[in-house]
MMTF fields as JSON, N, C-alpha, C and O atoms, coordinates in Angstrom:
{
  "mmtfVersion": "1.0.0",
  "mmtfProducer": "UNKNOWN",
  "numBonds": 467,
  "numAtoms": 468,
  "numGroups": 117,
  "numChains": 1,
  "numModels": 1,
  "chainsPerModel": [1],
  "groupsPerChain": [117],
  "chainIdList": ["A"],
  "bondAtomList": [4, 2, 8, 6, 12, 10, 16, 14, 20, 18, 24, 22, 28, 26, 32, 30, 36, 34, 40, 38, 44, 42, 48, 46, 52, 50, 56, 54, 60, 58, 64, 62, 68, 66, 72, 70, 76, 74, 80, 78, 84, 82, 88, 86, 92, 90, 96, 94, 100, 98, 104, 102, 108, 106, 112, 110, 116, 114, 120, 118, 124, 122, 128, 126, 132, 130, 136, 134, 140, 138, 144, 142, 148, 146, 152, 150, 156, 154, 160, 158, 164, 162, 168, 166, 172, 170, 176, 174, 180, 178, 184, 182, 188, 186, 192, 190, 196, 194, 200, 198, 204, 202, 208, 206, 212, 210, 216, 214, 220, 218, 224, 222, 228, 226, 232, 230, 236, 234, 240, 238, 244, 242, 248, 246, 252, 250, 256, 254, 260, 258, 264, 262, 268, 266, 272, 270, 276, 274, 280, 278, 284, 282, 288, 286, 292, 290, 296, 294, 300, 298, 304, 302, 308, 306, 312, 310, 316, 314, 320, 318, 324, 322, 328, 326, 332, 330, 336, 334, 340, 338, 344, 342, 348, 346, 352, 350, 356, 354, 360, 358, 364, 362, 368, 366, 372, 370, 376, 374, 380, 378, 384, 382, 388, 386, 392, 390, 396, 394, 400, 398, 404, 402, 408, 406, 412, 410, 416, 414, 420, 418, 424, 422, 428, 426, 432, 430, 436, 434, 440, 438, 444, 442, 448, 446, 452, 450, 456, 454, 460, 458, 464, 462],
  "bondOrderList": [1, 1, 1, 1, 1, 1, 1, 1, 1, 1, 1, 1, 1, 1, 1, 1, 1, 1, 1, 1, 1, 1, 1, 1, 1, 1, 1, 1, 1, 1, 1, 1, 1, 1, 1, 1, 1, 1, 1, 1, 1, 1, 1, 1, 1, 1, 1, 1, 1, 1, 1, 1, 1, 1, 1, 1, 1, 1, 1, 1, 1, 1, 1, 1, 1, 1, 1, 1, 1, 1, 1, 1, 1, 1, 1, 1, 1, 1, 1, 1, 1, 1, 1, 1, 1, 1, 1, 1, 1, 1, 1, 1, 1, 1, 1, 1, 1, 1, 1, 1, 1, 1, 1, 1, 1, 1, 1, 1, 1, 1, 1, 1, 1, 1, 1, 1],
  "groupList": [{"groupName": "VAL", "atomNameList": ["N", "CA", "C", "O"], "elementList": ["N", "C", "C", "O"], "formalChargeList": [0, 0, 0, 0], "bondAtomList": [1, 0, 2, 1, 3, 2], "bondOrderList": [1, 1, 2], "singleLetterCode": "V", "chemCompType": "L-PEPTIDE LINKING"}, {"groupName": "SER", "atomNameList": ["N", "CA", "C", "O"], "elementList": ["N", "C", "C", "O"], "formalChargeList": [0, 0, 0, 0], "bondAtomList": [1, 0, 2, 1, 3, 2], "bondOrderList": [1, 1, 2], "singleLetterCode": "S", "chemCompType": "L-PEPTIDE LINKING"}, {"groupName": "GLY", "atomNameList": ["N", "CA", "C", "O"], "elementList": ["N", "C", "C", "O"], "formalChargeList": [0, 0, 0, 0], "bondAtomList": [1, 0, 2, 1, 3, 2], "bondOrderList": [1, 1, 2], "singleLetterCode": "G", "chemCompType": "PEPTIDE LINKING"}, {"groupName": "ASP", "atomNameList": ["N", "CA", "C", "O"], "elementList": ["N", "C", "C", "O"], "formalChargeList": [0, 0, 0, 0], "bondAtomList": [1, 0, 2, 1, 3, 2], "bondOrderList": [1, 1, 2], "singleLetterCode": "D", "chemCompType": "L-PEPTIDE LINKING"}, {"groupName": "ALA", "atomNameList": ["N", "CA", "C", "O"], "elementList": ["N", "C", "C", "O"], "formalChargeList": [0, 0, 0, 0], "bondAtomList": [1, 0, 2, 1, 3, 2], "bondOrderList": [1, 1, 2], "singleLetterCode": "A", "chemCompType": "L-PEPTIDE LINKING"}, {"groupName": "LYS", "atomNameList": ["N", "CA", "C", "O"], "elementList": ["N", "C", "C", "O"], "formalChargeList": [0, 0, 0, 0], "bondAtomList": [1, 0, 2, 1, 3, 2], "bondOrderList": [1, 1, 2], "singleLetterCode": "K", "chemCompType": "L-PEPTIDE LINKING"}, {"groupName": "GLU", "atomNameList": ["N", "CA", "C", "O"], "elementList": ["N", "C", "C", "O"], "formalChargeList": [0, 0, 0, 0], "bondAtomList": [1, 0, 2, 1, 3, 2], "bondOrderList": [1, 1, 2], "singleLetterCode": "E", "chemCompType": "L-PEPTIDE LINKING"}, {"groupName": "THR", "atomNameList": ["N", "CA", "C", "O"], "elementList": ["N", "C", "C", "O"], "formalChargeList": [0, 0, 0, 0], "bondAtomList": [1, 0, 2, 1, 3, 2], "bondOrderList": [1, 1, 2], "singleLetterCode": "T", "chemCompType": "L-PEPTIDE LINKING"}, {"groupName": "PRO", "atomNameList": ["N", "CA", "C", "O"], "elementList": ["N", "C", "C", "O"], "formalChargeList": [0, 0, 0, 0], "bondAtomList": [1, 0, 2, 1, 3, 2], "bondOrderList": [1, 1, 2], "singleLetterCode": "P", "chemCompType": "L-PEPTIDE LINKING"}, {"groupName": "LEU", "atomNameList": ["N", "CA", "C", "O"], "elementList": ["N", "C", "C", "O"], "formalChargeList": [0, 0, 0, 0], "bondAtomList": [1, 0, 2, 1, 3, 2], "bondOrderList": [1, 1, 2], "singleLetterCode": "L", "chemCompType": "L-PEPTIDE LINKING"}, {"groupName": "MET", "atomNameList": ["N", "CA", "C", "O"], "elementList": ["N", "C", "C", "O"], "formalChargeList": [0, 0, 0, 0], "bondAtomList": [1, 0, 2, 1, 3, 2], "bondOrderList": [1, 1, 2], "singleLetterCode": "M", "chemCompType": "L-PEPTIDE LINKING"}, {"groupName": "CYS", "atomNameList": ["N", "CA", "C", "O"], "elementList": ["N", "C", "C", "O"], "formalChargeList": [0, 0, 0, 0], "bondAtomList": [1, 0, 2, 1, 3, 2], "bondOrderList": [1, 1, 2], "singleLetterCode": "C", "chemCompType": "L-PEPTIDE LINKING"}, {"groupName": "ARG", "atomNameList": ["N", "CA", "C", "O"], "elementList": ["N", "C", "C", "O"], "formalChargeList": [0, 0, 0, 0], "bondAtomList": [1, 0, 2, 1, 3, 2], "bondOrderList": [1, 1, 2], "singleLetterCode": "R", "chemCompType": "L-PEPTIDE LINKING"}, {"groupName": "ASN", "atomNameList": ["N", "CA", "C", "O"], "elementList": ["N", "C", "C", "O"], "formalChargeList": [0, 0, 0, 0], "bondAtomList": [1, 0, 2, 1, 3, 2], "bondOrderList": [1, 1, 2], "singleLetterCode": "N", "chemCompType": "L-PEPTIDE LINKING"}, {"groupName": "ILE", "atomNameList": ["N", "CA", "C", "O"], "elementList": ["N", "C", "C", "O"], "formalChargeList": [0, 0, 0, 0], "bondAtomList": [1, 0, 2, 1, 3, 2], "bondOrderList": [1, 1, 2], "singleLetterCode": "I", "chemCompType": "L-PEPTIDE LINKING"}, {"groupName": "TRP", "atomNameList": ["N", "CA", "C", "O"], "elementList": ["N", "C", "C", "O"], "formalChargeList": [0, 0, 0, 0], "bondAtomList": [1, 0, 2, 1, 3, 2], "bondOrderList": [1, 1, 2], "singleLetterCode": "W", "chemCompType": "L-PEPTIDE LINKING"}, {"groupName": "PHE", "atomNameList": ["N", "CA", "C", "O"], "elementList": ["N", "C", "C", "O"], "formalChargeList": [0, 0, 0, 0], "bondAtomList": [1, 0, 2, 1, 3, 2], "bondOrderList": [1, 1, 2], "singleLetterCode": "F", "chemCompType": "L-PEPTIDE LINKING"}],
  "groupTypeList": [0, 1, 2, 0, 3, 4, 5, 6, 6, 2, 2, 7, 7, 8, 9, 10, 4, 4, 4, 6, 4, 2, 1, 1, 6, 11, 0, 2, 5, 9, 9, 6, 4, 9, 4, 8, 9, 1, 12, 6, 5, 9, 3, 4, 5, 3, 4, 6, 2, 12, 7, 4, 9, 9, 12, 4, 4, 2, 1, 8, 9, 2, 2, 2, 11, 0, 6, 12, 9, 10, 12, 7, 13, 9, 4, 3, 8, 4, 4, 6, 3, 1, 6, 2, 13, 2, 4, 9, 4, 9, 4, 4, 12, 4, 2, 13, 7, 4, 4, 14, 2, 1, 9, 15, 3, 4, 5, 16, 4, 5, 1, 4, 0, 2, 7, 5, 4],
  "groupIdList": [1, 2, 3, 4, 5, 6, 7, 8, 9, 10, 11, 12, 13, 14, 15, 16, 17, 18, 19, 20, 21, 22, 23, 24, 25, 26, 27, 28, 29, 30, 31, 32, 33, 34, 35, 36, 37, 38, 39, 40, 41, 42, 43, 44, 45, 46, 47, 48, 49, 50, 51, 52, 53, 54, 55, 56, 57, 58, 59, 60, 61, 62, 63, 64, 65, 66, 67, 68, 69, 70, 71, 72, 73, 74, 75, 76, 77, 78, 79, 80, 81, 82, 83, 84, 85, 86, 87, 88, 89, 90, 91, 92, 93, 94, 95, 96, 97, 98, 99, 100, 101, 102, 103, 104, 105, 106, 107, 108, 109, 110, 111, 112, 113, 114, 115, 116, 117],
  "secStructList": [7, 6, 6, 6, 6, 7, 7, 7, 6, 6, 1, 7, 7, 2, 2, 2, 2, 2, 2, 2, 2, 6, 7, 2, 2, 2, 2, 2, 2, 2, 2, 2, 2, 6, 7, 1, 7, 7, 2, 2, 2, 2, 6, 7, 7, 7, 6, 6, 1, 7, 7, 2, 2, 2, 2, 2, 2, 6, 1, 6, 6, 7, 2, 2, 2, 2, 2, 2, 2, 2, 6, 6, 6, 7, 1, 7, 6, 6, 7, 5, 7, 6, 6, 1, 7, 5, 2, 2, 2, 2, 2, 2, 2, 2, 6, 7, 2, 2, 2, 2, 2, 2, 2, 2, 2, 6, 6, 7, 4, 4, 4, 7, 7, 7, 1, 7, 7],
  "xCoordList": [0.858, 0.0, 0.897, 1.761, 0.689, 1.517, 1.264, 0.117, 2.34, 2.218, 2.144, 2.226, 1.993, 1.857, 3.148, 3.13, 4.274, 5.532, 6.152, 7.331, 5.347, 5.811, 6.009, 5.349, 6.932, 7.181, 6.75, 7.025, 6.068, 5.701, 6.882, 7.901, 6.738, 7.751, 7.902, 6.905, 9.108, 9.338, 9.505, 9.76, 9.363, 9.61, 8.46, 8.639, 7.284, 6.134, 5.596, 5.353, 5.415, 4.8, 3.331, 2.946, 2.508, 1.12, 1.019, 0.131, 1.92, 1.903, 2.162, 1.5, 3.107, 3.391, 2.18, 1.817, 1.556, 0.4, -0.757, -1.395, -1.027, -2.12, -1.826, -2.72, -0.575, -0.192, -0.343, -0.856, 0.097, -0.006, -1.459, -1.811, -2.302, -3.724, -4.481, -5.63, -3.833, -4.482, -5.434, -6.311, -5.273, -6.167, -5.601, -4.889, -5.931, -5.441, -5.906, -5.173, -7.123, -7.646, -6.822, -6.467, -6.517, -5.691, -4.287, -3.716, -3.731, -2.399, -2.416, -1.495, -3.445, -3.561, -3.615, -2.939, -4.416, -4.53, -3.203, -2.81, -2.513, -1.222, -0.174, 0.651, -0.197, 0.734, 0.496, 1.446, -0.778, -1.104, -0.576, -0.011, -0.761, -0.333, 1.186, 1.711, 1.887, 3.352, 3.991, 5.214, 3.177, 3.713, 4.536, 4.183, 5.615, 6.136, 6.764, 7.485, 6.475, 6.983, 8.474, 9.0, 9.132, 10.552, 10.822, 10.055, 11.912, 12.309, 12.537, 12.208, 13.096, 13.358, 12.065, 12.04, 11.005, 9.723, 9.115, 8.594, 9.173, 8.539, 9.358, 8.806, 10.652, 11.505, 12.005, 13.011, 11.297, 11.614, 11.44, 10.548, 12.289, 12.25, 11.861, 12.19, 11.149, 10.798, 11.936, 12.995, 11.717, 12.752, 13.172, 14.271, 12.312, 12.63, 13.217, 13.458, 13.443, 13.995, 12.985, 13.362, 11.703, 10.659, 10.114, 9.837, 9.972, 9.37, 7.859, 7.361, 7.143, 5.696, 5.419, 4.484, 6.224, 6.039, 6.263, 5.487, 7.303, 7.567, 6.462, 6.079, 5.943, 4.863, 3.578, 2.847, 3.297, 2.114, 2.268, 1.33, 3.446, 3.693, 3.561, 3.073, 3.991, 3.967, 2.635, 2.522, 1.625, 0.288, -0.658, -0.65, -1.473, -2.436, -3.405, -4.015, -3.547, -4.49, -3.857, -4.568, -2.529, -1.828, -1.631, -0.904, -2.243, -2.008, -2.274, -1.449, -3.405, -3.727, -2.778, -2.489, -2.294, -1.348, 0.009, 0.682, 0.418, 1.673, 1.601, 2.522, 0.519, 0.358, 0.372, 1.013, -0.329, -0.411, 0.956, 1.327, 1.697, 3.029, 3.991, 4.818, 3.883, 4.77, 4.481, 5.386, 3.236, 2.876, 3.535, 3.59, 4.035, 4.728, 6.081, 6.645, 6.603, 7.938, 9.034, 10.152, 8.726, 9.713, 9.968, 11.054, 9.0, 9.195, 10.172, 10.074, 11.108, 12.156, 11.701, 11.69, 11.327, 10.855, 11.97, 11.696, 13.22, 14.35, 14.822, 15.793, 14.142, 14.528, 14.372, 13.534, 15.184, 15.111, 15.015, 15.528, 14.354, 14.276, 15.578, 16.515, 15.635, 16.869, 17.262, 18.386, 16.353, 16.662, 16.939, 17.128, 16.962, 17.256, 16.065, 16.238, 14.856, 13.645, 13.203, 13.084, 12.963, 12.457, 10.942, 10.297, 10.39, 8.936, 8.295, 7.256, 8.897, 8.307, 8.299, 7.319, 9.377, 9.433, 8.395, 7.723, 8.26, 7.275, 5.856, 5.013, 5.589, 4.262, 3.944, 2.82, 4.925, 4.71, 4.395, 3.484, 5.133, 4.882, 3.51, 2.877, 3.052, 1.756, 0.597, -0.563, 0.892, -0.176, -0.829, -1.995, -0.081, -0.588, -0.435, 0.507, -1.38, -1.28, -1.353, -0.716, -2.114, -2.189, -0.829, -0.4, -0.152, 1.181, 2.177, 3.012, 2.089, 3.0, 2.841, 3.828, 1.6, 1.349, 1.911, 2.548, 1.681, 2.188, 3.706, 4.308, 4.318, 5.78, 6.387, 7.372, 5.798, 6.321, 6.176, 7.112, 4.988, 4.748, 5.709, 6.088, 6.098, 7.01, 8.467, 9.38, 8.672, 10.005, 10.904, 12.093, 10.3, 11.074, 11.336, 11.448, 11.433, 11.654, 13.056, 13.353, 13.915, 15.289, 15.334, 16.24, 14.358, 14.367, 13.525, 12.995, 13.394, 12.495, 12.94, 12.087, 14.215, 14.676, 15.292, 16.241, 14.751, 15.322, 16.242, 16.317, 16.942, 17.871, 17.226, 17.754, 16.078, 15.394, 13.907, 13.366, 13.256, 11.809, 11.063, 9.832],
  "yCoordList": [-1.177, 0.0, 1.231, 1.381, 2.082, 3.274, 4.278, 4.536, 4.841, 5.907, 5.476, 6.329, 4.184, 3.781, 3.944, 4.008, 4.012, 4.239, 5.584, 5.824, 6.46, 7.808, 8.623, 8.396, 9.578, 10.446, 11.868, 12.391, 12.479, 13.886, 14.728, 14.195, 16.039, 16.929, 16.617, 16.485, 16.503, 16.123, 14.628, 14.152, 13.88, 12.448, 11.581, 10.376, 12.152, 11.378, 10.467, 10.903, 9.201, 8.241, 8.067, 8.426, 7.521, 7.245, 6.339, 6.525, 5.365, 4.473, 5.254, 5.016, 6.174, 7.002, 7.842, 7.933, 8.456, 9.322, 8.523, 8.968, 7.352, 6.517, 6.032, 5.992, 5.664, 5.185, 6.288, 6.052, 7.483, 8.608, 9.0, 9.435, 8.845, 9.171, 8.095, 8.299, 6.956, 5.888, 5.048, 4.386, 5.066, 4.307, 2.912, 2.686, 1.996, 0.626, -0.028, -0.809, 0.292, -0.269, 0.209, -0.589, 1.504, 2.042, 1.462, 1.135, 1.333, 0.734, -0.677, -1.064, -1.44, -2.797, -2.822, -3.632, -1.938, -1.867, -1.46, -2.002, -0.505, -0.067, -1.17, -1.337, -1.916, -3.036, -4.069, -4.624, -4.326, -5.243, -4.703, -5.449, -3.401, -2.781, -2.734, -2.715, -2.715, -2.666, -4.047, -4.158, -5.088, -6.448, -6.583, -6.008, -7.329, -8.01, -7.007, -6.094, -7.201, -6.295, -6.508, -7.606, -5.436, -5.518, -4.549, -3.615, -4.781, -3.872, -2.469, -1.471, -2.4, -1.103, -0.303, 0.902, -0.959, -0.275, 0.178, 1.29, -0.663, -0.332, 0.639, 1.365, 0.659, 1.523, 2.756, 3.352, 3.139, 4.406, 5.515, 5.444, 6.538, 7.612, 8.937, 9.219, 9.744, 11.09, 12.043, 11.605, 13.331, 14.334, 14.376, 14.833, 13.907, 13.872, 12.525, 12.281, 11.657, 10.342, 9.36, 8.354, 9.637, 8.759, 7.808, 8.195, 6.568, 5.535, 5.534, 6.266, 4.719, 4.593, 4.122, 4.601, 3.189, 2.695, 3.806, 3.938, 4.599, 5.699, 6.745, 7.302, 7.018, 8.003, 7.487, 8.256, 6.202, 5.622, 5.653, 5.999, 5.292, 5.283, 6.681, 6.841, 7.69, 9.065, 9.761, 10.951, 9.045, 9.606, 8.996, 7.78, 9.818, 9.258, 8.263, 7.451, 8.326, 7.468, 6.222, 5.372, 6.095, 5.082, 3.715, 2.904, 3.414, 2.14, 0.909, -0.004, 0.866, -0.281, -0.409, -1.514, 0.721, 0.709, 0.184, -0.513, 0.511, -0.024, -1.544, -2.215, -2.081, -3.531, -4.139, -5.164, -3.509, -4.036, -4.019, -4.981, -2.932, -2.835, -3.842, -4.428, -4.041, -4.992, -6.43, -7.264, -6.719, -8.082, -8.478, -9.663, -7.505, -7.834, -8.477, -9.132, -8.295, -8.756, -8.109, -8.62, -6.994, -6.285, -4.867, -4.329, -4.256, -2.901, -2.983, -3.88, -2.047, -2.08, -1.334, -0.103, -2.054, -1.398, -0.704, 0.08, -0.982, -0.338, 0.911, 1.548, 1.261, 2.451, 3.696, 3.747, 4.686, 5.969, 7.083, 6.962, 8.167, 9.318, 10.112, 9.709, 11.228, 12.014, 12.628, 13.107, 12.619, 13.137, 12.016, 12.276, 10.789, 9.658, 9.09, 8.301, 9.468, 8.969, 7.656, 7.551, 6.661, 5.382, 5.325, 6.251, 4.229, 4.068, 4.158, 4.798, 3.532, 3.535, 4.943, 5.343, 5.685, 7.059, 7.933, 8.732, 7.786, 8.582, 8.227, 9.112, 6.94, 6.506, 7.06, 7.49, 7.05, 7.575, 9.064, 9.525, 9.814, 11.259, 11.561, 12.551, 10.7, 10.911, 10.369, 10.6, 9.656, 9.042, 7.888, 7.573, 7.257, 6.167, 4.85, 4.089, 4.602, 3.437, 2.114, 1.139, 2.069, 0.833, 0.508, -0.646, 1.524, 1.308, 0.922, 0.041, 1.581, 1.246, -0.225, -0.94, -0.671, -2.072, -3.019, -4.015, -2.719, -3.575, -3.611, -4.679, -2.451, -2.379, -3.061, -3.792, -2.819, -3.423, -4.934, -5.669, -5.394, -6.834, -7.514, -8.667, -6.811, -7.38, -7.242, -7.599, -6.725, -6.577, -5.643, -5.899, -4.554, -3.569, -2.349, -1.236, -2.543, -1.443, -0.864, 0.174, -1.528, -1.065, 0.39, 1.135, 0.796, 2.144, 3.109, 4.078, 2.865, 3.654, 5.089, 5.965, 5.367, 6.703, 7.389, 6.881, 8.548, 9.363, 10.409, 10.562, 11.128, 12.134, 13.499, 14.356, 13.705, 14.992, 14.768, 13.73, 15.738, 15.64, 16.027, 16.008],
  "zCoordList": [0.0, 0.0, 0.0, 0.863, -0.947, -1.099, 0.015, 0.382, 0.549, 1.535, 2.981, 3.865, 3.271, 4.672, 5.457, 6.686, 4.744, 5.445, 5.08, 5.341, 4.475, 4.13, 5.399, 6.413, 5.323, 6.474, 6.148, 5.068, 7.111, 6.999, 7.462, 7.901, 7.361, 7.903, 9.391, 10.101, 9.852, 11.24, 11.411, 12.518, 10.322, 10.362, 10.817, 10.989, 11.019, 11.491, 10.396, 9.271, 10.742, 9.829, 10.224, 11.336, 9.324, 9.703, 10.936, 11.767, 11.058, 12.219, 13.504, 14.515, 13.475, 14.652, 15.03, 16.203, 14.026, 14.286, 14.879, 15.833, 14.322, 14.83, 16.246, 17.091, 16.502, 17.835, 18.867, 19.961, 18.531, 19.463, 19.71, 20.806, 18.686, 18.822, 19.602, 19.993, 19.824, 20.578, 19.757, 20.311, 18.436, 17.573, 17.311, 16.333, 18.195, 18.085, 16.789, 16.183, 16.367, 15.122, 13.932, 13.064, 13.884, 12.798, 12.842, 11.802, 14.034, 14.172, 13.599, 12.88, 13.907, 13.378, 11.867, 11.234, 11.277, 9.813, 9.182, 8.149, 9.806, 9.275, 9.393, 8.494, 10.481, 10.62, 9.52, 8.968, 9.203, 8.107, 6.787, 5.987, 6.556, 5.305, 5.17, 4.057, 6.291, 6.276, 6.107, 6.03, 6.049, 5.927, 4.645, 3.615, 4.708, 5.879, 6.848, 6.445, 8.116, 9.141, 9.355, 9.171, 9.746, 10.082, 11.224, 11.455, 11.93, 13.01, 12.437, 13.078, 11.238, 10.602, 10.415, 10.666, 9.98, 9.775, 11.096, 11.186, 12.118, 13.39, 14.226, 15.053, 14.021, 14.832, 14.092, 14.477, 13.024, 12.356, 13.39, 14.235, 13.323, 14.318, 13.685, 12.533, 14.47, 14.031, 14.399, 14.846, 14.214, 14.48, 15.95, 16.263, 16.849, 18.282, 18.696, 19.879, 17.716, 18.007, 18.557, 19.158, 18.361, 18.913, 17.857, 16.721, 18.262, 17.424, 17.662, 18.517, 16.913, 17.14, 18.566, 19.208, 19.062, 20.43, 21.449, 22.395, 21.272, 22.2, 22.138, 23.167, 20.939, 20.821, 21.46, 22.084, 21.311, 21.961, 23.473, 24.191, 23.956, 25.401, 25.987, 27.106, 25.246, 25.726, 25.571, 25.865, 25.115, 24.943, 25.974, 26.168, 26.64, 27.596, 26.95, 27.645, 25.619, 24.905, 24.301, 23.766, 24.374, 23.599, 24.208, 23.633, 25.345, 26.023, 25.182, 25.148, 24.507, 23.658, 22.486, 22.027, 22.005, 20.888, 21.332, 20.572, 22.551, 23.086, 23.089, 22.622, 23.608, 23.666, 22.266, 22.033, 21.347, 19.978, 19.291, 18.618, 19.461, 18.858, 19.478, 18.78, 20.783, 21.453, 21.027, 21.001, 20.697, 20.27, 18.954, 18.627, 18.193, 16.944, 17.218, 16.343, 18.423, 18.809, 17.975, 17.919, 17.328, 16.519, 17.01, 16.792, 17.661, 18.189, 19.358, 20.195, 19.409, 20.437, 21.687, 21.694, 22.744, 23.958, 24.732, 25.64, 24.382, 25.056, 24.309, 24.718, 23.222, 22.453, 23.315, 24.215, 23.025, 23.724, 22.697, 21.585, 23.077, 22.187, 22.264, 22.954, 21.562, 21.495, 22.832, 22.984, 23.803, 25.138, 26.136, 27.324, 25.665, 26.537, 27.272, 28.201, 26.884, 27.537, 26.904, 25.683, 27.746, 27.283, 27.372, 27.864, 26.89, 26.848, 28.231, 28.393, 29.212, 30.549, 31.149, 31.777, 30.958, 31.47, 30.785, 31.439, 29.475, 28.739, 29.173, 29.323, 29.375, 29.819, 31.202, 31.459, 32.083, 33.436, 33.392, 34.08, 32.597, 32.488, 31.909, 32.274, 31.001, 30.353, 31.184, 30.845, 32.259, 33.043, 32.305, 32.542, 31.412, 30.585, 31.353, 31.129, 32.258, 33.137, 32.38, 32.78, 31.3, 30.512, 29.91, 29.922, 29.386, 28.807, 29.889, 29.685, 31.04, 32.143, 32.509, 32.677, 32.63, 32.959, 31.915, 32.258, 30.646, 29.569, 29.558, 29.442, 29.676, 29.647, 30.865, 30.754, 32.02, 33.248, 33.197, 33.513, 32.794, 32.715, 31.755, 31.961, 30.72, 29.728, 30.156, 29.412, 31.353, 31.935, 31.136, 30.947, 30.675, 29.943, 30.807, 30.293, 32.091, 33.018, 32.899, 33.49, 32.137, 31.945, 31.477, 31.85, 30.661, 30.101, 30.925, 30.382, 32.21, 33.048, 33.258, 33.402, 33.281, 33.631, 32.428, 31.831, 32.074, 31.01, 31.605, 32.824, 30.746, 31.235, 31.402, 32.11, 30.747, 30.85, 31.057, 30.674, 31.659, 31.878, 30.64, 30.629]
}
């Protein structure tokens, strides 16, 4: 499908936008359209160094998307943005309790502390 991995100004992909918006259904459709999936596709970074997983974790609405992205076994839960913030730290700042639970349960607490707020 043309355009599903296109980047807007700032490096945002449709998958990143859907994940940040908390649209688990859209994330699922985009994952299907991106098949075959690869770590490269799922871990593309925007201008702030955030992947779709990091953007979902950092959104109060993104909990279901975090779980969906992690189920691919390709999204890197230990990734950090350009400021050194990991998924767990971003989820905590956003009050995204669903993402915190998913990340913690998956034992990805390694990236809990970022260098900047």
